[in-house]
C-alpha positions in Angstrom: -64.8 -30.7 -45.3 -62.5 -33.6 -46.2 -61.6 -36.2 -43.7 -58.1 -34.9 -43.3 -59.4 -31.4 -42.4 -61.9 -32.8 -39.9 -59.1 -34.9 -38.3 -56.8 -31.9 -38.1 -59.5 -29.7 -36.5 -60.3 -32.4 -34.1 -56.7 -33.0 -33.2 -55.8 -29.4 -32.7 -57.9 -28.8 -29.5 -56.5 -32.0 -28.1 -53.0 -31.0 -28.7 -53.6 -27.5 -27.2 -55.2 -29.1 -24.2 -52.3 -31.5 -23.8 -49.9 -28.6 -24.0 -51.8 -26.6 -21.4 -52.0 -29.6 -19.1 -48.3 -30.3 -19.3 -47.4 -26.7 -18.6 -49.7 -26.6 -15.7 -48.3 -29.8 -14.4 -44.7 -28.7 -14.8 -45.5 -25.4 -13.0 -47.0 -27.3 -10.1 -43.9 -29.5 -9.9 -41.6 -26.5 -9.9 -43.7 -24.8 -7.3 -43.7 -27.8 -5.0 -39.9 -27.9 -5.1 -39.6 -24.5 -3.6 -39.9 -24.6 0.1 -41.4 -21.5 1.7 -39.8 -20.7 4.9 -42.2 -20.6 7.7 -42.0 -17.9 10.3 -41.4 -19.1 13.8 -44.3 -19.5 16.2 -45.3 -16.2 17.7 -43.3 -14.2 15.2 -46.1 -11.8 14.2 -46.9 -11.0 17.9 -43.3 -10.2 18.6 -43.0 -8.1 15.5 -46.0 -6.1 16.5 -44.6 -5.6 20.0 -41.2 -4.6 18.7 -42.8 -2.0 16.4 -44.8 -0.6 19.3 -41.7 -0.3 21.5 -39.5 1.3 18.9 -42.2 3.7 17.7 -43.1 4.6 21.4 -39.5 5.8 21.7 -39.9 8.0 18.6 -38.0 5.7 16.3 -38.7 3.8 13.1 -39.1 0.1 13.4 -37.7 -0.4 9.9 -34.7 1.8 10.5 -34.1 -0.2 13.7 -34.4 -3.5 11.9 -32.0 -2.3 9.2 -29.5 -1.4 11.9 -29.8 -4.9 13.4 -29.2 -6.4 10.0 -26.1 -4.2 9.4 -24.7 -5.2 12.8 -25.1 -8.9 11.9 -23.4 -8.5 8.6 -20.6 -6.3 9.9 -20.0 -8.8 12.8 -19.9 -11.7 10.3 -17.5 -9.8 8.0 -15.1 -8.9 10.8 -15.1 -12.4 12.2 -14.6 -14.0 8.8 -12.2 -11.4 7.1 -9.6 -14.0 6.4 -12.0 -16.4 4.7 -13.6 -13.6 2.7 -10.3 -12.4 1.4 -9.3 -15.9 0.4 -12.6 -16.4 -1.5 -12.1 -13.0 -3.2 -8.6 -14.0 -4.3 -9.8 -17.2 -5.9 -12.8 -15.6 -7.6 
């Protein structure tokens, strides 16, 4: 092997390692920017209790939850109809 070939083969792993390290470092930076929303204290316990109550009344917890979400959205839409229509006009 010539000196040039030896140098290239020695440099290649270093370059690959550097590339891997920079991608890992950039991924860690982007992950740290994302803030995970923490559930409120006692959320899990209340969720379990709500499931038990709804299912004890022969209902589906997820159906009930979906209805709650729909009510919030519909209430918001009704209260903000004017704003929504203005935004729609400008969009």
